[in-house]
N, C-alpha and C positions, 0 to 999 in steps of 0.2 A: 874779891875786889868790890868794895862796893862802888858804883856811880849812882850818883844826885843828878838828873837832869830836869833844868828847867826850859821850857818850851816841848815839853815831849808828847804831844800829842798833836802838834805843827807838824807839818810837812814833812821837814830834816828830821825835829827829836821823833818824830813816831818809826819812822825807819831805824833811828840808831838806835831806840830798843827794842825794837823784835830784832836787831841782827846779835847785840848781845847777849839776850836772855839768853837763847841757849847755848851760850859757852859758856854759861855759870856763871856771869857775874850778875851778883847782886844791883837791880836796877829799883834805884826810886825815885819816881816821876813828882815833880813837886809841883800842883794846878790850881790857878784858880778855880775848878771846876774837879774837885776831885772824885766825886760819883761820877761825873763822864768819864774823866780817865780811868777809872777803874772797869767801866762798860767797853770803852774802848779796848784794851789789853786782859778781857775777862780769858784772853784762851791762856794766858800765861795766868798759873796760878804764883809764881814768883815773883811778880812784877808787884812795888807797892804804889799806891797812888795817897799822898800827901797835902792839906790843904793847905796852901801859900798864899800872902797876900801879897806877891811880887814887889814886897816893898822893904819886908825885913826878914830874919833868920828866926822870927817868932812861927815856934812847931812843929821847924826840924832842922831849926841849928846842933841840935843834942845827936843828930844822924852823923854826922861829921867825926870818922875817925882817921886814924892818923894814914892809913891806909886808904882813904875816901879819892875821889873825883868829882870834881866839879864842872857839871858842862852849860854852860848858859844856851838856849838858844830861845828865851824869852822875846818879844816882841817887845817894844815901849809897852808902859802903861800912860796913858796922861787921861787927863779928863777931860770927859766931850759931852756935849748937847750945842745945843742950837746959836748961844752966841759964843763958845769958844772956839777959837783959831783956827783950829786943826778940823775943828767940823766946817767952817767955814771954806778953806781952802780945798778941801776935800768936795765939798757941794760946787765950788767952782768948776774944778777940773770934771767936773760929772753933766755940767751944764750947759 
């Protein structure tokens, strides 16, 4: 069975990937940084890392088959910068 995981290098995602790989699942990790993901799972040759913009299915949508499972563990993608409201709120909490 093919399992496509977003957020596969995060705290929960990396544990899930490590649990599924030895059981023979075809694990595909969608990552905003596929080079980092490949290094992260270098001990498992059968884990694929695919680049993902975290907004569309471009580049990985073709990998979905009838027997695929998609697990979304990706965090929110938000614009950042000094003037962005999220950045201001985070800075206020730290101060």
